DRENTORKOL-3810 file (N, C-alpha, C; in nm, 4 decimals):
REM DRENTORKOL-3810
@n.u->2.9967; n.v->-2.0264; n.w->3.4272; ca.u->2.8681; ca.v->-2.0178; ca.w->3.4578; c.u->2.8280; c.v->-1.8765; c.w->3.4533
@n.u->2.7217; n.v->-1.8413; n.w->3.3883; ca.u->2.6632; ca.v->-1.6976; ca.w->3.3913; c.u->2.5417; c.v->-1.6857; c.w->3.5052
@n.u->2.5292; n.v->-1.5549; n.w->3.5480; ca.u->2.4387; ca.v->-1.5302; ca.w->3.6425; c.u->2.3414; c.v->-1.4659; c.w->3.5993
@n.u->2.2089; n.v->-1.4611; n.w->3.6538; ca.u->2.0835; ca.v->-1.3852; ca.w->3.5973; c.u->2.0001; c.v->-1.3379; c.w->3.7158
@n.u->1.9588; n.v->-1.2117; n.w->3.7134; ca.u->1.8634; ca.v->-1.1593; ca.w->3.7774; c.u->1.7389; c.v->-1.1629; c.w->3.7374
@n.u->1.6375; n.v->-1.2500; n.w->3.7896; ca.u->1.5154; ca.v->-1.2751; ca.w->3.7391; c.u->1.4006; c.v->-1.2080; c.w->3.8163
@n.u->1.3135; n.v->-1.1303; n.w->3.7766; ca.u->1.1937; ca.v->-1.0591; ca.w->3.8392; c.u->1.0853; c.v->-1.0971; c.w->3.7681
@n.u->0.9707; n.v->-1.1185; n.w->3.8439; ca.u->0.8560; ca.v->-1.1672; ca.w->3.7978; c.u->0.7354; c.v->-1.1443; c.w->3.8654
@n.u->0.6174; n.v->-1.1376; n.w->3.8418; ca.u->0.4772; ca.v->-1.1494; ca.w->3.9098; c.u->0.4119; c.v->-1.2800; c.w->3.9199
@n.u->0.3666; n.v->-1.3195; n.w->4.0103; ca.u->0.2694; ca.v->-1.4494; ca.w->3.9988; c.u->0.1247; c.v->-1.4082; c.w->3.9601
@n.u->0.0592; n.v->-1.5026; n.w->3.8884; ca.u->-0.0563; ca.v->-1.4781; ca.w->3.8571; c.u->-0.1691; c.v->-1.4717; c.w->3.9751
@n.u->-0.2896; n.v->-1.4313; n.w->3.9419; ca.u->-0.3826; ca.v->-1.4424; ca.w->4.0500; c.u->-0.4144; c.v->-1.5728; c.w->4.1102
@n.u->-0.4197; n.v->-1.6677; n.w->3.9836; ca.u->-0.4288; ca.v->-1.8125; ca.w->4.0097; c.u->-0.3380; c.v->-1.8724; c.w->4.1085
@n.u->-0.2075; n.v->-1.8362; n.w->4.0709; ca.u->-0.0978; ca.v->-1.8952; ca.w->4.1435; c.u->-0.1061; c.v->-1.8498; c.w->4.2802
@n.u->-0.1323; n.v->-1.7193; n.w->4.3174; ca.u->-0.1608; ca.v->-1.6631; ca.w->4.4631; c.u->-0.2726; c.v->-1.7437; c.w->4.5225
@n.u->-0.3799; n.v->-1.7767; n.w->4.4532; ca.u->-0.4819; ca.v->-1.8548; ca.w->4.5098; c.u->-0.4480; c.v->-2.0039; c.w->4.5502
@n.u->-0.3680; n.v->-2.0551; n.w->4.4497; ca.u->-0.3273; ca.v->-2.1935; ca.w->4.4931; c.u->-0.2297; c.v->-2.1910; c.w->4.6045
@n.u->-0.1515; n.v->-2.0854; n.w->4.6170; ca.u->-0.0479; ca.v->-2.0756; ca.w->4.7398; c.u->-0.1308; c.v->-2.0595; c.w->4.8462
@n.u->-0.2394; n.v->-1.9842; n.w->4.8727; ca.u->-0.3010; ca.v->-1.9498; ca.w->4.9811; c.u->-0.3893; c.v->-2.0861; c.w->5.0267
@n.u->-0.4280; n.v->-2.1592; n.w->4.9254; ca.u->-0.4818; ca.v->-2.3172; ca.w->4.9661; c.u->-0.3951; c.v->-2.3841; c.w->5.0184
@n.u->-0.2687; n.v->-2.3771; n.w->4.9557; ca.u->-0.1725; ca.v->-2.4840; ca.w->4.9856; c.u->-0.0438; c.v->-2.4108; c.w->4.9914
@n.u->0.0148; n.v->-2.3387; n.w->5.1214; ca.u->0.1282; ca.v->-2.2548; ca.w->5.1332; c.u->0.2485; c.v->-2.3632; c.w->5.1121
@n.u->0.3436; n.v->-2.3025; n.w->5.0275; ca.u->0.4587; ca.v->-2.3828; ca.w->5.0095; c.u->0.5738; c.v->-2.2793; c.w->4.9669
@n.u->0.6937; n.v->-2.3287; n.w->5.0083; ca.u->0.8339; ca.v->-2.2343; ca.w->4.9310; c.u->0.8630; c.v->-2.2767; c.w->4.8036
@n.u->0.7916; n.v->-2.1844; n.w->4.7057; ca.u->0.7983; ca.v->-2.2222; ca.w->4.5588; c.u->0.9624; c.v->-2.1908; c.w->4.5322
@n.u->1.0316; n.v->-2.1018; n.w->4.6081; ca.u->1.1838; ca.v->-2.0731; ca.w->4.5618; c.u->1.2468; c.v->-2.1959; c.w->4.5824
@n.u->1.2227; n.v->-2.2806; n.w->4.6931; ca.u->1.3055; ca.v->-2.3851; ca.w->4.7154; c.u->1.2571; c.v->-2.5040; c.w->4.6256
@n.u->1.1391; n.v->-2.5133; n.w->4.5937; ca.u->1.0829; ca.v->-2.6228; ca.w->4.5120; c.u->1.1449; c.v->-2.5883; c.w->4.3622
@n.u->1.1201; n.v->-2.4848; n.w->4.3102; ca.u->1.1862; ca.v->-2.4488; ca.w->4.2014; c.u->1.3361; c.v->-2.4731; c.w->4.1855
@n.u->1.3988; n.v->-2.4195; n.w->4.2813; ca.u->1.5375; ca.v->-2.4341; ca.w->4.2670; c.u->1.5758; c.v->-2.5788; c.w->4.2568
@n.u->1.5338; n.v->-2.6613; n.w->4.3187; ca.u->1.5459; ca.v->-2.8083; ca.w->4.3105; c.u->1.5360; c.v->-2.8459; c.w->4.1524
@n.u->1.4090; n.v->-2.8037; n.w->4.0980; ca.u->1.3690; ca.v->-2.8275; ca.w->3.9553; c.u->1.4771; c.v->-2.7717; c.w->3.8525
@n.u->1.5391; n.v->-2.6590; n.w->3.8994; ca.u->1.6399; ca.v->-2.5914; ca.w->3.7957; c.u->1.7711; c.v->-2.6783; c.w->3.8052
@n.u->1.7974; n.v->-2.7481; n.w->3.9081; ca.u->1.9149; ca.v->-2.8277; ca.w->3.8997; c.u->1.9293; c.v->-2.9365; c.w->3.7789
@n.u->1.7885; n.v->-2.9711; n.w->3.7525; ca.u->1.7816; ca.v->-3.0833; ca.w->3.6218; c.u->1.8477; c.v->-3.0176; c.w->3.4968
@n.u->1.8407; n.v->-2.8894; n.w->3.4857; ca.u->1.8809; ca.v->-2.8300; ca.w->3.3644; c.u->2.0182; c.v->-2.7632; c.w->3.3818
@n.u->2.0916; n.v->-2.8029; n.w->3.4983; ca.u->2.2256; ca.v->-2.7757; ca.w->3.5259; c.u->2.2377; c.v->-2.6219; c.w->3.5916
@n.u->2.1157; n.v->-2.5816; n.w->3.6377; ca.u->2.1231; ca.v->-2.4421; ca.w->3.6855; c.u->2.1141; c.v->-2.4345; c.w->3.8304
@n.u->2.1522; n.v->-2.3334; n.w->3.8941; ca.u->2.1323; ca.v->-2.3024; ca.w->4.0357; c.u->2.0794; c.v->-2.2007; c.w->4.0752
@n.u->1.9692; n.v->-2.2099; n.w->4.1733; ca.u->1.9130; ca.v->-2.0838; ca.w->4.2234; c.u->1.9912; c.v->-2.0372; c.w->4.3381
@n.u->2.0605; n.v->-1.9124; n.w->4.3182; ca.u->2.1548; ca.v->-1.8796; ca.w->4.4305; c.u->2.0910; c.v->-1.8083; c.w->4.5550
@n.u->1.9745; n.v->-1.7465; n.w->4.4952; ca.u->1.9064; ca.v->-1.6703; ca.w->4.6147; c.u->1.7786; c.v->-1.6164; c.w->4.5666
@n.u->1.6848; n.v->-1.6081; n.w->4.6450; ca.u->1.5408; ca.v->-1.5901; ca.w->4.6022; c.u->1.4650; c.v->-1.5018; c.w->4.6952
@n.u->1.3715; n.v->-1.4137; n.w->4.6691; ca.u->1.2911; ca.v->-1.3409; ca.w->4.7637; c.u->1.1550; c.v->-1.3278; c.w->4.7076
@n.u->1.0635; n.v->-1.3318; n.w->4.7934; ca.u->0.9225; ca.v->-1.2503; ca.w->4.7554; c.u->0.9493; c.v->-1.1137; c.w->4.7817
@n.u->0.8588; n.v->-1.0303; n.w->4.6911; ca.u->0.8850; ca.v->-0.8945; ca.w->4.7237; c.u->0.7554; c.v->-0.8329; c.w->4.7048
@n.u->0.7381; n.v->-0.7067; n.w->4.7714; ca.u->0.6008; ca.v->-0.6252; ca.w->4.7556; c.u->0.6476; c.v->-0.5255; c.w->4.6576
@n.u->0.5444; n.v->-0.4728; n.w->4.5886; ca.u->0.5598; ca.v->-0.3676; ca.w->4.4954; c.u->0.5451; c.v->-0.4363; c.w->4.3361
@n.u->0.6181; n.v->-0.3841; n.w->4.2511; ca.u->0.6095; ca.v->-0.4088; ca.w->4.1126; c.u->0.6227; c.v->-0.5623; c.w->4.0955
@n.u->0.7203; n.v->-0.6219; n.w->4.1426; ca.u->0.7518; ca.v->-0.7757; ca.w->4.1452; c.u->0.7143; c.v->-0.8346; c.w->4.2727
@n.u->0.6604; n.v->-0.9616; n.w->4.2393; ca.u->0.6261; ca.v->-1.0487; ca.w->4.3609; c.u->0.7544; c.v->-1.1455; c.w->4.3850
@n.u->0.8337; n.v->-1.1711; n.w->4.2886; ca.u->0.9283; ca.v->-1.2605; ca.w->4.2951; c.u->1.0544; c.v->-1.2095; c.w->4.2404
@n.u->1.1869; n.v->-1.2303; n.w->4.3242; ca.u->1.3091; ca.v->-1.1952; ca.w->4.2707; c.u->1.4195; c.v->-1.3101; c.w->4.2983
@n.u->1.4699; n.v->-1.3432; n.w->4.1880; ca.u->1.5832; ca.v->-1.4777; ca.w->4.2214; c.u->1.6999; c.v->-1.4375; c.w->4.1335
@n.u->1.8075; n.v->-1.5058; n.w->4.1993; ca.u->1.9252; ca.v->-1.4895; ca.w->4.1153; c.u->1.9528; c.v->-1.6229; c.w->4.0777
@n.u->1.9728; n.v->-1.6631; n.w->3.9572; ca.u->2.0094; ca.v->-1.7831; ca.w->3.9118; c.u->2.1484; c.v->-1.7996; c.w->3.8332
@n.u->2.2160; n.v->-1.9092; n.w->3.8520; ca.u->2.3332; ca.v->-1.9451; ca.w->3.7803; c.u->2.3019; c.v->-2.0360; c.w->3.6752
@n.u->2.3399; n.v->-2.0292; n.w->3.5582; ca.u->2.3059; ca.v->-2.1214; ca.w->3.4451; c.u->2.4447; c.v->-2.1497; c.w->3.3613
@n.u->2.4394; n.v->-2.2548; n.w->3.2857; ca.u->2.5480; ca.v->-2.2777; ca.w->3.2148; c.u->2.5866; c.v->-2.1624; c.w->3.0929
@n.u->2.4737; n.v->-2.1339; n.w->3.0250; ca.u->2.4737; ca.v->-2.0283; ca.w->2.9358; c.u->2.3382; c.v->-1.9585; c.w->2.9117
@n.u->2.3298; n.v->-1.8748; n.w->2.8225; ca.u->2.2054; ca.v->-1.7890; ca.w->2.7941; c.u->2.0881; c.v->-1.8829; c.w->2.7358
@n.u->2.1425; n.v->-1.9726; n.w->2.6491; ca.u->1.9965; ca.v->-2.0529; ca.w->2.6073; c.u->1.9619; c.v->-2.1287; c.w->2.7119
@n.u->2.0210; n.v->-2.1943; n.w->2.7850; ca.u->1.9659; ca.v->-2.2861; ca.w->2.8893; c.u->1.8913; c.v->-2.2033; c.w->3.0000
@n.u->1.9491; n.v->-2.0726; n.w->3.0484; ca.u->1.8653; ca.v->-1.9919; ca.w->3.1076; c.u->1.7255; c.v->-1.9486; c.w->3.0440
@n.u->1.7253; n.v->-1.9237; n.w->2.9080; ca.u->1.6354; ca.v->-1.8622; ca.w->2.8405; c.u->1.5102; c.v->-2.0050; c.w->2.8361
@n.u->1.5800; n.v->-2.1055; n.w->2.8060; ca.u->1.4993; ca.v->-2.2204; ca.w->2.7985; c.u->1.4167; c.v->-2.2600; c.w->2.9166
@n.u->1.4727; n.v->-2.2710; n.w->3.0425; ca.u->1.4199; ca.v->-2.2687; ca.w->3.1599; c.u->1.3091; c.v->-2.1769; c.w->3.1856
@n.u->1.3335; n.v->-2.0514; n.w->3.1728; ca.u->1.2517; ca.v->-1.9240; ca.w->3.1960; c.u->1.1327; c.v->-1.9519; c.w->3.1008
@n.u->1.1409; n.v->-1.9788; n.w->2.9657; ca.u->1.0189; ca.v->-1.9751; ca.w->2.8996; c.u->0.9322; c.v->-2.1042; c.w->2.9393
@n.u->0.9941; n.v->-2.2062; n.w->2.9742; ca.u->0.9068; ca.v->-2.3046; ca.w->3.0482; c.u->0.8175; c.v->-2.2886; c.w->3.1695
@n.u->0.8920; n.v->-2.1955; n.w->3.2337; ca.u->0.8365; ca.v->-2.1581; ca.w->3.3548; c.u->0.7193; c.v->-2.0435; c.w->3.3184
@n.u->0.7281; n.v->-1.9517; n.w->3.2167; ca.u->0.6371; ca.v->-1.8634; ca.w->3.1859; c.u->0.5334; c.v->-1.9259; c.w->3.1086
@n.u->0.5390; n.v->-2.0330; n.w->3.0515; ca.u->0.4527; ca.v->-2.1238; ca.w->2.9624; c.u->0.3455; c.v->-2.1659; c.w->3.0507
@n.u->0.3582; n.v->-2.1848; n.w->3.1767; ca.u->0.2756; ca.v->-2.2467; ca.w->3.2745; c.u->0.1705; c.v->-2.1439; c.w->3.3205
@n.u->0.1970; n.v->-2.0202; n.w->3.2870; ca.u->0.0937; ca.v->-1.9286; ca.w->3.3304; c.u->0.1003; c.v->-1.8935; c.w->3.4815
@n.u->0.1851; n.v->-1.9393; n.w->3.5548; ca.u->0.1917; ca.v->-1.9036; ca.w->3.7048; c.u->0.2440; c.v->-1.7696; c.w->3.7210
@n.u->0.3432; n.v->-1.7404; n.w->3.6423; ca.u->0.4089; ca.v->-1.6190; ca.w->3.6456; c.u->0.4042; c.v->-1.5331; c.w->3.5186
@n.u->0.4126; n.v->-1.3898; n.w->3.5387; ca.u->0.4230; ca.v->-1.3179; ca.w->3.4309; c.u->0.5180; c.v->-1.2063; c.w->3.4498
@n.u->0.5141; n.v->-1.1108; n.w->3.3384; ca.u->0.6133; ca.v->-0.9846; ca.w->3.3497; c.u->0.7419; c.v->-1.0364; c.w->3.3856
@n.u->0.7856; n.v->-1.1454; n.w->3.3452; ca.u->0.9216; ca.v->-1.1833; ca.w->3.3704; c.u->1.0315; c.v->-1.0859; c.w->3.3024
@n.u->1.1350; n.v->-1.0375; n.w->3.3746; ca.u->1.2294; ca.v->-0.9580; ca.w->3.3370; c.u->1.3895; c.v->-1.0365; c.w->3.3631
@n.u->1.4580; n.v->-1.0440; n.w->3.2721; ca.u->1.5860; ca.v->-1.1120; ca.w->3.3130; c.u->1.6975; c.v->-1.0153; c.w->3.2737
@n.u->1.7964; n.v->-1.0111; n.w->3.3663; ca.u->1.9168; ca.v->-0.9209; ca.w->3.3352; c.u->2.0134; c.v->-1.0182; c.w->3.3626
@n.u->2.1286; n.v->-1.0129; n.w->3.2658; ca.u->2.2480; ca.v->-1.0692; ca.w->3.2799; c.u->2.3423; c.v->-1.0143; c.w->3.3877
@n.u->2.3922; n.v->-1.0727; n.w->3.4736; ca.u->2.4811; ca.v->-1.0125; ca.w->3.5618; c.u->2.6285; c.v->-1.0272; c.w->3.5350
@n.u->2.6918; n.v->-0.9325; n.w->3.5472; ca.u->2.8688; ca.v->-0.9562; ca.w->3.5354; c.u->2.9348; c.v->-0.9222; c.w->3.6386
@n.u->3.0187; n.v->-1.0318; n.w->3.6698; ca.u->3.0837; ca.v->-0.9952; ca.w->3.8008; c.u->3.1959; c.v->-0.8905; c.w->3.7697
@n.u->3.2540; n.v->-0.8237; n.w->3.8844; ca.u->3.3292; ca.v->-0.7006; ca.w->3.8678; c.u->3.4558; c.v->-0.7331; c.w->3.7964
@n.u->3.5046; n.v->-0.8570; n.w->3.8042; ca.u->3.6241; ca.v->-0.8636; ca.w->3.7071; c.u->3.6095; c.v->-0.8693; c.w->3.5646
@n.u->3.4906; n.v->-0.9304; n.w->3.5200; ca.u->3.4435; ca.v->-0.9116; ca.w->3.3902; c.u->3.4008; c.v->-0.7813; c.w->3.3661
@n.u->3.3480; n.v->-0.7136; n.w->3.4365; ca.u->3.3154; ca.v->-0.5793; ca.w->3.4255; c.u->3.4394; c.v->-0.4846; c.w->3.3923
@n.u->3.5442; n.v->-0.5082; n.w->3.4521; ca.u->3.6784; ca.v->-0.4361; ca.w->3.4497; c.u->3.7254; c.v->-0.4785; c.w->3.2953
@n.u->3.7327; n.v->-0.6082; n.w->3.2649; ca.u->3.7734; ca.v->-0.6478; ca.w->3.1248; c.u->3.6872; c.v->-0.5798; c.w->3.0196
@n.u->3.5562; n.v->-0.5729; n.w->3.0370; ca.u->3.4699; ca.v->-0.5122; ca.w->2.9319; c.u->3.5131; c.v->-0.3593; c.w->2.9261
@n.u->3.5369; n.v->-0.2851; n.w->3.0448; ca.u->3.5898; ca.v->-0.1479; ca.w->3.0332; c.u->3.7084; c.v->-0.1385; c.w->2.9646
@n.u->3.8047; n.v->-0.2412; n.w->2.9684; ca.u->3.9562; ca.v->-0.2246; ca.w->2.9112; c.u->3.9045; c.v->-0.2523; c.w->2.7585
@n.u->3.8336; n.v->-0.3495; n.w->2.7190; ca.u->3.7903; ca.v->-0.3770; ca.w->2.5861; c.u->3.7241; c.v->-0.2606; c.w->2.5234
@n.u->3.6495; n.v->-0.1918; n.w->2.5909; ca.u->3.5937; ca.v->-0.0355; ca.w->2.5468; c.u->3.6905; c.v->0.0599; c.w->2.5040
@n.u->3.8069; n.v->0.0501; n.w->2.5510; ca.u->3.9036; ca.v->0.1532; ca.w->2.5557; c.u->3.9764; c.v->0.1047; c.w->2.3894
@n.u->3.9606; n.v->-0.0070; n.w->2.3380; ca.u->4.0130; ca.v->-0.0667; ca.w->2.2079; c.u->3.9010; c.v->-0.0400; c.w->2.1144
@n.u->3.7916; n.v->-0.0138; n.w->2.1311; ca.u->3.6855; ca.v->-0.0019; ca.w->2.0398; c.u->3.6824; c.v->0.1545; c.w->1.9601
@n.u->3.6894; n.v->0.1458; n.w->1.8325; ca.u->3.6921; ca.v->0.2911; ca.w->1.7605; c.u->3.5689; c.v->0.3226; c.w->1.7202
@n.u->3.4946; n.v->0.3696; n.w->1.8364; ca.u->3.3618; ca.v->0.4137; ca.w->1.8008; c.u->3.3364; c.v->0.5726; c.w->1.7595
@n.u->3.2596; n.v->0.6026; n.w->1.6855; ca.u->3.2388; ca.v->0.7334; ca.w->1.6470; c.u->3.0872; c.v->0.7652; c.w->1.6819
@n.u->3.0583; n.v->0.8762; n.w->1.7598; ca.u->2.9102; ca.v->0.9001; ca.w->1.7822; c.u->2.8578; c.v->0.9621; c.w->1.6519
@n.u->2.7238; n.v->0.9765; n.w->1.6294; ca.u->2.6524; ca.v->1.0452; ca.w->1.5182; c.u->2.7034; c.v->1.1957; c.w->1.5057
@n.u->2.7226; n.v->1.2187; n.w->1.3889; ca.u->2.7861; ca.v->1.3691; ca.w->1.3739; c.u->2.6724; c.v->1.4287; c.w->1.2661
@n.u->2.6863; n.v->1.5709; n.w->1.2657; ca.u->2.5994; ca.v->1.6433; ca.w->1.1688; c.u->2.6787; c.v->1.6471; c.w->1.0268
END
């Protein structure tokens, strides 16, 4: 399972709806994600550039993308930014593989 950091902003309409009917959308969406084999591991509302920050576990990139495309298509959120997260042991494996890569930088 892959992990993803997702950052997004709520639309003004979504904020208005939540003011009229306050609800824990992180909890609700987390349950909806389960139908796609995903798990919302952690989530926060934030102040600043992003309104929402979540960490999601998904079976693969395509499933994560499909889920986020569907959410984005609703118009409730915008400015979605997704970062694939690599656990430390995978990171060490990547560093080791980098040592085997015969890369040459641009030269004059």
